[in-house]
N, C-alpha and C positions, 0 to 999 in steps of 0.2 A: 832450734832454739830461737833463731832470728824470727821465724814465723810466729812463734809463741809471743815473743816480745811485741812484734808488730800488732798482733791481735789485742794484747792488753792495752797498747797505746790507742788503738782504734776505739776502744771502749772508754778510755779515760780522757781523750782529747776532744775538744769541742769541734764544731763544724768548721770547714775551711772558709777563708775569706777571699777577698779580691786577689786575683793573679797569683795564686799559690796555696800553700797550706798554712793555716793560722798558727802562729807560735803560741803554744800553751805550755806553761812550765809544769813539769812533774819530775819527781825524784824517785829513782829506783834503787833499792838496796840489793845489790847482786848477791849478798850473803843469803837472801831468801830465795834465790833462783838457782836451783840445783843445775849444774852443768853450764852455768853462764859465765864461768871464769874464762877470761881471755876474750870475751865478746865485747865489742865496742857498742855500748848502748847509750852513750851520752847524747847522740843526736836525737834519740827518741825522747829525751827529757825536754826537748824544745818543741815537741809535737811534730817533728819532721819525720814522719813514718815513710815518706817516699824518698828514695835515694836518687841523686842525680844520675842521668842516663836516659836511655830510650825505653819507653814503656808502650805496650799495645793497649789502647784504651778505646772505649766506645765514646765518640764525640757527640754531644747533644747540644744543639744550637736552639736557643729560645724554646726549650721543651721538646723539640723535634729531633730524633736521632738522625744523624747524617752518615753513619757508618763507623767501622772500626779502623783506626789509624794508628800509626806508630808516632808517638809524640816525644820529643826530646825535652827533658827537664834539666835545668842548670841552676846553680846557686845564684840567688838574687843579690843585687848590689846593696839593697836595703830592704827592710821589711821582711816578707816571707823568705824562709831559707831557700826554697826552690821555687822556680817559676816555669811554666810551659813556654817553650820557644816557638814563636810563630814564624813560619817561612811561607813561600808562595804556595806550596802544596797544601798546607793546612788552611791557608787563607782561602784558596779555591774551594776546599771542602766545605767551609761554612758559608760560601757564596759572598765573601767580602768584596765590595766594589773597589777593586784595586785602582781603577782609572781615576777615582776621586782622591787618591792619596797624593802626597807631594812627591817630587822626584827623589829626594833623599830617602823617603820612606819606602818607595818601590825598590831602590837600590838595596836597602837593608833587608827586604824580604828575600832577595836573591843571593844574599851573602851568607853561606853556611857557617862562616866563622863567628857570626854574631848571634846573640840570643836576645831577642826583643820580645817582651810580653805584649799581649794584645792591646793593653791600655796605651802603649806608646803610639799605636796607629789610630785607635779610636778611644779617646779619653773616657768616654762613658761606658765602654765595654768592660765586662768582668768575666773572670774565669775562676773555676773552683774544681779541685780534685775530689771526686766522690769515691772514697776507698771501699765503701760497701758494695758498690755496683761496678767498680773498676771503670769509671767513666770520667770524662772531662766535661764539666758543665760550662757552657759558653753563653753569655748574655750579650747581645749586640743590638743597638738601636736599628730599627728597620731602615732608617734613612741611609745607613752605612752599608746596606746589603744590595746585591744585584736584584733587579726586578724579575724574579722567577716565580713560576706558579708554586703555590704552597706545597703541592704534592710532587714537585720536581725533585729528581735525585741527581747528584753530581755525576756526570759521565765517567769521571776518573775512578769511581767506586766500582764500576762494572768489572766482573771477573770472568775470564775466559775458561777457567777451570784447568783440569789436568788431562793429559792424553788418556784415552780409554776406548775400548771396543764394547759395544752393547748389543744385546739381542732381546727382543720382547716377542712372546708368542701367545697365541690364543688358539686352543684346540677344541674342536667339537666333534663328537661321534654319536651316531644314533643307529639303532637296530630295531626293525619292525618284524616281529615274529607272528605270523598269521596261521591260523588253523587250516586255512585253505591252501592247498598245494600250489607252489609257484608264486605265492604272494609275499614271501619273505624278502626283505631288502635291507641293505645297510648303506650308510653314507657317512662321510667325514669331511671336515673342512679345517683349514688352518690359516691363520693370519700371522705372518712373520714380518717383523720390523727389525732391520739391521741398521747399525750405525757405528761411526768411528769419529773421534775428535783428535785432530793433530794440528798443532801450531795455529790455532784460530780457525782452521777449516773444519767443516762438519760434513760427513757423508751419511746419507740416509737412503735406505732401500726398503720399500714397502711392497709386499706381494701377498696374494691370496691363492689358496690351493684347495681343490675340492675333488672328492672321489665318491663314486656311486657304484654299488655292486651290480653284478650282472643279473638279469632276469631272463625269463623264458622268451622275452621279445627283443632284448637288446644285450649287448656286451657291456662289460664294466667300462666306466668312463673316468678319465682323469683330466682335470682342467686346472691350468695355472694361469695367473694373470699378474703382470707387474703393474702395480698401481703407479709407482713413481720410483725413480732412482736419481738422486740429485747430490750435488756438492754445494755447500753454502758457506758464506762468510759475511760478517758484519762490515759495512762501510760507514765508519763513524763520521766522516766528513759530511756526508749527505743524510745521515740518520736513515740508512737504507740497508737492504739486504741484497747481496749478489747470489743468484742461484743459477747453477749450470747443470743441465741434464733434462729429465722429463718434468717440465714445468707446466703449470697452468696459470693463465693470466687471470688477474682479479677482475671479476665481473662488475666493476663499479660503473664504467661508462659503456663498455661493450660486453657482449655475452662472454662468459668464461670459455676459453678454448685451450686445448692441450697442445703443447709444442715440445719438440726435442731440440733444445737450444739453450738460450741464456735469458735471464730476467734480472733486471735491476730496478728496484722500486723502493719507495719510502716504506719504512716500518713504523706504523703508528704506535707500536708498543714502546718505542723509545721516547715517546711523548708522555706527558702526565696521564694518569689513569683515566681522566675524564674523556680522553679522545679514543678510548678503545671501543671497538664494535662488539656487539654481543654474538655469542655462538648459540644456535638453537639446541634445545633439549628435545629429543624425539620421544614422545610419550604415546603409549597405546595400551591395549588390554589383550591378553592371550587367554584362550579357553583351555589349552592343554600345554604340555611341554612343546613349545613351538620354536621355530626359527624366525628370527627377526632380521630382515635384510634391508639395508639402506643403500640406495643408489643415487648418484648424481649423474644424469645423463646415462651413459652406458657403463660407467665405472662402479664396481661394487665397493662401497666404503666400509661397510660393517656387516658382519654375518655372525650372529650369536644365538645360542639357545637360551630361551627365557622360560621361567616357570609360569604356571597358570596364575592369572591375575594381572594387575597393572604393572607396566614396566616403564622405565625411563632410561634411555640411552644417552649418557652424558659425554661419552668419549668419541663421538662421531666427528671426524675431521673433514669438513668440506674442502673441495679442491679450489674453490674461489668464492667470491662474495656474490655471485650471481647464479641462478638456476635452482629451481625447487628440488627438494629432497624427496625421492619416491620411496615409500616404506611398504614392504611386503611382509605380512605375518602368515607363515606357512604352518598350519596346525598339524597335529599328529595324524589325523584322519584324511589329510590331503586338502582340506579347505584352505583357501587363500583369501585374505582380505588385504586391500591396498588403500593407501591414502597418501596425500602429499603434504609436505611441510614447506610453506613459503620461506624462501631464503634468498635474499638479495640485499644489496647495499642500500642503506637509508640515505636520503639526501645529505651530502657531506658539506658542512659549513666550516670554514677555516677563519682564523683570526686575521686581521689585516696584516699583510706582509708575509704570512706563512704560506707555504706551498707543499703540494704532494705530487709526486711524479711516478711514472712507471714506464719502463722500456723493455720490450721483449722481442726476440727474434729467433726463428728456428723453423724446422720442418713440422708440418702438421702431423699431430700424433693421434687425434681422435679417430676412433673407428666409426663407420657409418651406423646410424641408428638401426637400419635394417641390414642384416648380414648378407642378404641376397641382392641388395642394391649395388649397382656398379660404382666403383670409385670415381672420383673426379679426376680430371686430367692432372698431369704433373704441374700444370700452370698455377694451381692453387696451393701447392704443397709448401712453398717457401713463403713465410708470413713474417711481417714486421709490424709491430704495434707500439704506439706511444700515446701516453695520456698525461695530462697535467691539470691540476686544480690549484687555484690561487685565490686567497682572500684579498680583495681589493678595497673593500670598505667594511665597516662594521655591519654584520648581518647580510653581507653580499659576497658570494664566491662565484668566480667564473671558471668554466671548465671546458676542455676540448681534447680531441684526440683524433688519431688516424690509424687505419689498418691498410696495409699495402701487401698485395700479392701480384704475381704476374697476371696482368689482364684484369685486376680487381683493385678498386680504390673505394675506401669507406671513410668518410669524414664526419665529425660530430662537433657541434658547438652548443653550449648551454650555460645556464646559471642556476644557482641555488640561493634562496633568500629565506630569511627567518621572519616570521610574522607572529603576532600575539597568539595565534591559534596553531602554530607549528611551523615546520620547515617544508618548503616546496622546492622542487627542481623541475626545470623545463629544458628539454634537449631537442634539437632538430638535427637529423642525420641525413646524409646523402650518400648513395652508393652508385657505382658505375662498374659494370661487368661486361667484358667482351668475351664471347664464346662462339666458335664456329662462324666467324665473320658477322655475328650479330652483336649488337650493343644494347644492353638493357640498363636503364637508369631510373632512379626513383628516390623518394624521400620518406622519412618516417618521423613521427612526433611522439615523444615520450613524456609523460607527466608522472611525477612521484610525490608522495606526501608522507610525512611522519610527524606525529605530535599529539597533543592533548586538546580535546574540545573543552573550552572553559565552562565550568559549572555543570558538566554532565557526568564527570568521572569516566569518560570514554578516552581511551588511548589507542591511537592508530600506530601500531608498530611499523607497518609498511603498507603502502598502497601504490602500486605502479601499473600504469597502462601504456601500451605502445600500439600505434596504428600505422601501418605502412601502405604506401601507394602500390599500384600494380607492378611497377618496375623495380621496386625496392628489393634488395637482396642482402641478408646478413651473410657473413662468411660461411656459416654452416649450410646455407641453401646452395652454395656453389659446389658442394660435395656430391651432389646427385647429378646423374646424366640428364635427367629431365627436371621439371619444376613441379614436383609432386608434393612437397612438404613446406611450401612457403606460408609463413604466418601472415594472417590478415590482422589479427587482434590477439593481444596477450594481456592477461590481467593477473596480478599477484596481490593478495591482500591478507593482512593479519591485524586483528583488532581485539582489544580487551575492554570490557565494560564492568566497572566496579559497582556492586550492588550493596555496598556497606556490609552489614552483618549477614546479608543474604548471599555472600560469596562473590564470585567473579564469573562473568560471561565472556567467552572467547569465540572468535570467528576466524577461520582460515579458508581461503578461497584461491584456487589456482585454475585458470581457464585459458585454453589455447584454441583459436579458430583458424582454420587453414583456408587459403584463398581458393584453391582449385577444387576443393570438395567441401562444401559447407556442412555436409554430414559428418566429416572427419573432425569432430569436436572432442577435445579432451577436457574433462572437468573433474575437479575434486573439491568437495565442499564439506567442511566440518564445523558444526556448531556445538560448543561444549560449555559446561557449567560445573563449577566446583566450589565447595565451601568446607571450612574446618568444622569438625564435630568432636565433642568430648575433648580430650587432651591428646593432641597429635593424631587425631582421627581425621578422615577425609571422606566426603560424599561427592561423587562425580556422576555426571551424565553427559552423553554426547550423542550427536546425530550426524551420520556420515552419508554422503552420496558420491559415488565415484562412477565416471563414465569414460570409456576409452576403448581399448581393444575388446572388452567384454560389455554386455548390456548394462545399462545404468541400474543401480540397486541401492535402496536405502538400508542403512544399518543403524539400529538404536542400541545404546549401551547404558546401563545403570550399575554403579558399583559403590560399595561402602567398605571402609577399612576402620576398625576400632582397635585401640591398643589394649594389650593385656596388662596385668599388674606390673608396675615398675617399668613399663615401657620396654620389656624384654621380648615381646612378641606381639602379633597382630591376629585379629580375626578378620577375614575378608569374604565378601560375597559380591557377585556381579551377575547380571542377566543381560543377554544380548539377543536381539531379534532381527531377522531379515525378512524379506518378503515370503520366504519359503522355509524358514528354519528358526527355531528358538533354542537358546542354550542357557542353562542356569549352573553356576559354579559356586562352591563354598569351600573355604580352606582355613587352616590355622597354621601359624608359623611361630617359632620361638628361637631365640638365640641363647646359647649357654656356654659355659666354660670361661676361662680367664679372659677378661676383656671382651666377652661375648663373641669370640672369634669363630665359634661353631654354630650351626643352626640346623633346624629340621622344619619340614612343612608336610602337612597331610591335607588332601583335598578330594573332592568328588565333583564330577561334571555330568549333567544330564542334558541330552539333546533330544528334541522332538521334531518330527517332520523330516522327510528325506533321509530315512535310515536312523530311527531313534536308537540311542544307546546310552549307557551309563559308564563313565570312565572314572576309575580310582587312581589317584596320583600320590606319590611319595618322593620327597627330595631330602638329601643330606648335603651339607656344604661346610666348608672350612676355609678360613683365611689364616695365613701365617707369614713368617719371614720370607719363605722361598716362593710364595705365590698363593693362588686360590684354586680350589677344586670343588666340584659338585657332581652329584650323580642323582639321576631321577628314574622312576619307574612309573609307567602308566599301563593299566590293564583294563580290558573290557571282556565281555563274554567270548568274543571271537579272536582277540589278538592281544599281544603284549608289546610294549614299546620301551626300550631302554635308551637312556641318554647319559652322556658324561662330558664334562667340560673341565678344562684346566688352562690356567693362564699364569704367566710369571715372566721372569727375566733373568739374564745372566750378564754380569758386568765384569769385564777384564780391565784391571787398572794396574798402576805400577806397584801396588802392594799385594797383588794376588787376584783371586777370583771371588766374587760375591754374588750370591743368588738373592733375588728379591721379588717383590710383587710387580705387576705390570707397570711399565715406566711411561711417564709423560716425556715430552721433548726435552725439558730442562730438569735436571736432577742434582742430588748431592750425595756424596759418599762420606759417611760419618765414621771416623776412626777413633776409638777409645780403647787403648790397650788395657788388658786385664779386666775389661768391663763386659765380658760376654754374659748374655742373659738380660742385660738392661734393655729398656725399650726407648723408642724415639718419642719425644714429647708430642710431636704433631701426628704421629701414627702409632698408637699404643699397641697395635697388633704386630708391629714389626719389631723383632728382637735383634740385638747384636749377636753375631755368631761367635764361635769360640775364639776367633782372632780379635774380637771387638769391633767388627765391621758391620755396617748395615747401609742400605740405600734408602734415601728419602725420595719417593717416586715422583713427586710433583713439586715444582717450584715455579713461581711467576717470573718470567724473564724481565729484566730491567726494572724490577720492583724490589723493595726491601723484604726479605724473607727471614723469619726467625727459625733457626735450626738448632736442635738441642737433644739432650739425652736425659731420660728419667732414671735415676739410680736404682729405682725399684727393680728387683730381679737380679741385680749385680751382687757380687760377693761383698760382705760388710768390711772386708779388708782393703777395699779399693777406695782411694780418695780422689775426688775430682777437683781440679783447680777452678774450673768453671763448667757449667752444663749447658749454656745456651749462647749463641752469637747470631748477629745479623749478617746476611750476605746479599749482594746484589748481582745475580748471575746474568750473563749474556744468554741470548737464545740458544738452546741446545747444549749448554755447557754442562760439564760434570764437575761440580764444585767440591773441593776437598775440605772437609771440616774436621780438623784434627783436635780432639778434646784431650788436653793433658791430664793424665791419670798416673797414679803410682800405687804400689802396694804398701800398706802401713805395716811396719815391723811389729812383731808380737812383743808384748811386755815380758821382761824376765820374770820367772816364777817367784824369785825372792822379793821382787819389788811388789808384786801383787799381794804376797803374803804379809809384807810389812805395812801395806796400806800407803805406800809412798810412791805409787806408780805415777808416771807422767806420760803425756802423749809422746809416742816414739816417732822418729822421722820416717820418711818414705824411702823405699828402695826401688830402683828401676827394675 
């Protein structure tokens, strides 16, 4: 009944005014309210629908949400019946400049026994309770606030989440059945990510596993590789992350290297969003049900089965900010195409007085690039690295670092400067290495650029070149017994050219030239073009040239994708040609079912030259609360090829076990009792299980994320107190989002028959 009366008041009372709820007079005749006898509703006659006490509200400052806080309301001395009490915690949340307050005002903020409205600290400030949105609207003059970036979030709002154990898996299996005896083969791979959160610490373990069946020439093989196993924790004082275990240094100033030890470094994600670096999306085109592998150095980062046509791998997690990503597309018939994706840190500019640092120490963990190359001596195994960048003036940042190992010293100094045409950085490095009574010393110069060329529509995402003298050695060079892989020149470039309505032209170029063998040149060049056609359609063309362990070869690709009616499916066609082979592929795909969570695809591929053949393909896929799965079949006149993939996750938490889709690093657990069958607002294909639990698979750490439930699919007898809230998670956190729900009691039969039914209260 109290809820009913409050609802009537919310409709009858005008909007609230300064520092409280506006007094509006209304008279209620309790004789017209069945069941209201004994209820004290006199305070509602004054418009005071909010009772004194503590209330969980979304605080909105000058139109920007700052998070959900518990606000104390108390009776006002005059004017509004209740006013919000401002203490230091609430003042920090709205970024009030406390240093500008008088000494008595600061004392009042720290006194929990007092209740002072915001207007007593800032006379021009105003507050208003928004009953419809359960929010506290705060208006404060900008001069009374701290000088923060507009997109900055109060660190006090960061949540570490609840203790939990998590596991994410991705499974791939293929079988090739040939009509020729002895050519049948099977293989499978798995990527398993394990993790646990306890008391602010996070454990993460990433591993890959592969199996290949026996053939008439070789026995069955099983390979496993631990990508990394680490323990992490936030260090708020330095806005940094502490990582212990199998770490990789960030390739900002030095090349990224793997260590088994510890790393303490600044975390840019704790800064406003404008300081975040981008993560590359690996794009390519497959002719058949192919395997797409992404490596950085010797480490396999991603191994997945992709359907015929264009693909985009968005969940590749590079080990550092330096080092190109090598992509291999292994087709069903054994053909392999490779290309490189430039990936390195753009020149970093910091504001005056701001700094970024990194410190790492441990044993060298990287394996040699050539498995038959002898290892370096133990002298290079223990490594210490430190880097620092600091903004000294507007548009000028200085940077430096050092790498130390037994018998090896590597130092670097440089600067980054902003100009009207982009950002430049220039570094000069010196190295000194003593080995077998010999001392080798040298220097290297590195120039990097990122920016936009005015008036041309050209954007240089990254262009970095490094040239070293004869005696210069990077740390990786010392891993070899001889000097057979020393770089003389390295170039990484990535650029985009806007053509207006004509689309976008892109260029990617990675090249390495070695000093001791000028013929040992590695090069990957990709020239691409793309434009939108129809509605949500895409026309793409690319030209690739790769040179390395295999002879250089040109590859040209042209593809077009057109949407079907209502955007539920696509028609796709592409043609690929090399110097000795041409391939044409056509396919159709369509999504169906509730929220389009299921899909099918049919296609055909014809190849000419070098063993001409026609391949028919079919794929079925599904996405659901417990993960994703797909199965595919390819058939030619001489062979058949089956493939299957499955990916998902398991989360163990204090309230039980919940299965979900593949998880990102930072997630949320939504708990809404009685609401099984409802869906997540941000992920409609994810439904709450019978316990009312579901996992939100991706959240942005240190950013404001909206998490909620859509009542669609839940029982009509379930009532939600609210369906959405904002959270600010720490990196790797498992945030508990408990949505209050209850079951609405059924109306008595005699009440429905008499036509005098009233809303019934909830029962837990």
